[in-house]
C-alpha positions, 0 to 999 in steps of 0.5 A: 466452507473454510478458506481452502489450503493454498489460497493466498489471502492478501491484505494489500495495504496495512501498517504495523508499529513497534509501539503497536501490536506489531507481530501480535496483529499479524498473528491475529491476521494469520489466525483468521485465515490471512497469509500475505501482507503488503506492509507500508511504512510510516513514521514511528517516531515523534515528528516527521523525518528531517533528514535522509538518515531519519528516513533510512531509519524509518525504512529499516524499521519497517524492513525489520518488522517485516522480517519479524512477521515472517518469522514469528507469525508465519505471514508473508510480508511485502514491504512498501516504502516511500516518504509520506506525502503529508510529511512535506507540510511539517518538513516545510516549516522546519527546512523550507519548502525547497528543502522539504522537496529535496528531502522527499526526492532523496527519500524516494531515491532511497526507497527506489534503491531498496526496491531495486535490491529486492528488499521492498516491492513498490513505492508507497505511499506517494501522492498528494494531500487528501485535504486543502493545502496552500497552492505552493504546497500543492505544487510541491506535492505534485512535483514530488509525485512526478519524481515518484513516478519517475523513480517507479519507471526507472526501477520497474515497480508499482506505486501506491498513491495516497490522495483524496477520493477519485472519481472517473476524472481523477482516475483519468488524470492520474493515468495521464500522469503515469503515461507522461512519465512512461509508467503504465497506469496499471502499475499505479495503485489507488490505495484507500479506494472507498467507492467503486468507480466504473472507469479507472482508466487503468489505475488499479484501485485497492478497496477498503475491505468494508462489507458492502463495498466488497460485495459491489466489487467482487465480480469485477475483473482483475486487477483490484485489491482489498485492504484494511489500512490498519494503522496499528496505533494504540490511540485508535484501536482497530483503525481503519479496519482491523487486520483480521477483516480481509480474511473474514471477508474472504471466508464469507465468500468462500462459503459459497463454494467453488465460485466463491473461491474462484472470485477470490483468485482475482484480488489475491492471485491474479491482481498481484501477478498483473501489478507486481509481476509475481505470484504470492509466495507460499512461504516466508522468504524474500520480498518477492 
């Protein structure tokens, strides 16, 4: 059966870029049956931001992209803003490590203000490197992640975490960090989850929408999400997954009938309500 009218079809994590497909990719998502995107910011210029003004320009570009997609593709967009944690590596070479830390903290404060103003719905991506780094850099990223958790607590929003793959111990450590910051673990989303882990200790996985992974998690209770981490990079077409992937996976599940549609309510409705505190909107408008 086709995707039923009124069912949100949500890609929880993607990127769009002015130099990439942008609105065209969102139209392809819509044509496949997609309705809602969580749009994470990224660097749109050569090199990493070296000042708060450059981060503000980056965040404003993301917000404009969201507005254009809502208006031109009939897709609801929820912006997610933060300085990318890996930016700290290049910024430290220019500003020194203390300066890079201070810049990321200031950019997180700015992102938090935009969330408070309801221009965005979460902080992200925040976190740590997914590859080995110098211990001093790892410590700096750890410090910045702590600040991100504090900002999320103060603003009252989720955080979307970038990190290496997590096992049960890794999820437990992340949950403990959230609790130490007085942020409930179910307000912490591990984006780019590539495998089902039975014990996530309250942290919410956002699974890459690969066919076999979707099959392994589709009957799990809320909260969990599906994502493509679409990069919109002309040098890597379709990476990580094409933006039409989530609606295609959803359509395959919906073909099973009412039972399949009920399964789709978990990542697309219940999980959004539980983690973000709102029901996916049926039409374009504010950030949520």
